[in-house]
N, C-alpha and C positions, 0 to 999 in steps of 0.2 A: 464613454458612458459611465456614470457613477453607479455605486452599489444600490442606491435607493431605487433605481429604475430596473436593475437586473433581478432583484429579489421578487417583485411581483410577477415578472415574466416566468421565472423558474417555478414559483408557486403555482401559477396558472397552468403551466405545462404539466406539473406533477399532478395537480387536481384533475386535469383533463384525462391524463393517462389512467389514473385511478378509477375514475367514473367509467371510462370506456371499457376497462378490464372488467369492472363489476357488472356492467350491462351485458357484456359478452358472455361472462360466466353464467349470469342469470338466464340468458337466452338458452344456454345448453340445458339447464335444468327444467325448462318449460316444455320440453318435448313430450308429447302424450305417450304415456307408458301404461299398459294394461297388465296387471298381474292376474294370473289364473292359478288358483289353488285347486288341489285335487280334493273334491268334497268327500271322497270316500275314505281317505286315510287320516286326515287331521295333521299330517306331517308336512303339508305343503306340496308343491308340484314334484312329480317324480323326476329324477335325473336320468340321463341316458349316457352310456359309454359304449364305444365300439373299438375294435382293434385298430391300432395306429394312433389313438388318442392317449394323452397322459393318464396314468392311473388316478382314480379319485383320491383326494387327500384324506387320510385317516386321522389326522391330528399329529401323529408321530409314526413315521414309517419304520422306525427301528423297534420301538416297544409295542406298537400296534399295527403290524403289517396285515395286508389283505391275505386271507387264507381261503381256500376253496373257490378262487376266482379264476374262471376259465378265460384266458386271454385270447382265445380263438373265436369267441362268439360275442355278440352284443349283449349288454345288460341293462335292465331297468333297476334303479336303486334309489334308496331314500337315506337321508341323514336323520338319525334318531338321537335320543339322549344317551349319554355314556352308559355302556353295559347292556344295551338293548339290541345291538347289531348281531347279524348272523355270519358275516364275513370279516368283520372287524368290530372293535368296541363301539364304533359310531355308525356303521353302514349296514343297512339291510338290503340284501340282494333279492329282488323278486317284486312281484306286483301286489303282494299281500303283507305289508308291514303290520306289526302288532299295534293294537290301539294304544293311545297315550294313556299313561296311568292317571288316576284321579289326582286332583290337587292335594297337597299335603294338609294335614290337620294342623291348625295353629290359631293364634290370636289375631283376629282381624277387626280393625276399627274403621269407622266411616272417616273418609278424608276430611281434614279441616276441623275435626272435633277435639283434637288433643286428648286421645284416649276416651272420648265419649262414645257411647253406643258401640261398645266392643262385644264381641262374641267369640266363642271357641267353636271352630268348625272348619269346613273347607272354604276356599275363596269364593265369594259370591259371583 
């Protein structure tokens, strides 16, 4: 068989494999997923930990270890912004996390106006 006949077959096979893989991966992404946010906290859904599970990630277990974390009971916790946690820099242990701080004051412009309709204040 000459090279002119083999090239289209190889190309067709590669194209078929590529399309099949893409369709298969797209099918994985189409599964229905429902996200439930905790409407009372603003920090998203609460996380849960019980003895026997890996400890929650603090971002850096050496410089920001968990403190006051009882490993013999289950915990409900939230990930917060840095510096707002009560058992680590990022983690709040308990059902009552602090409210999110207000947005920072800055210069905000309407999108697509290239510095048109700008104002100083918090984010709209």
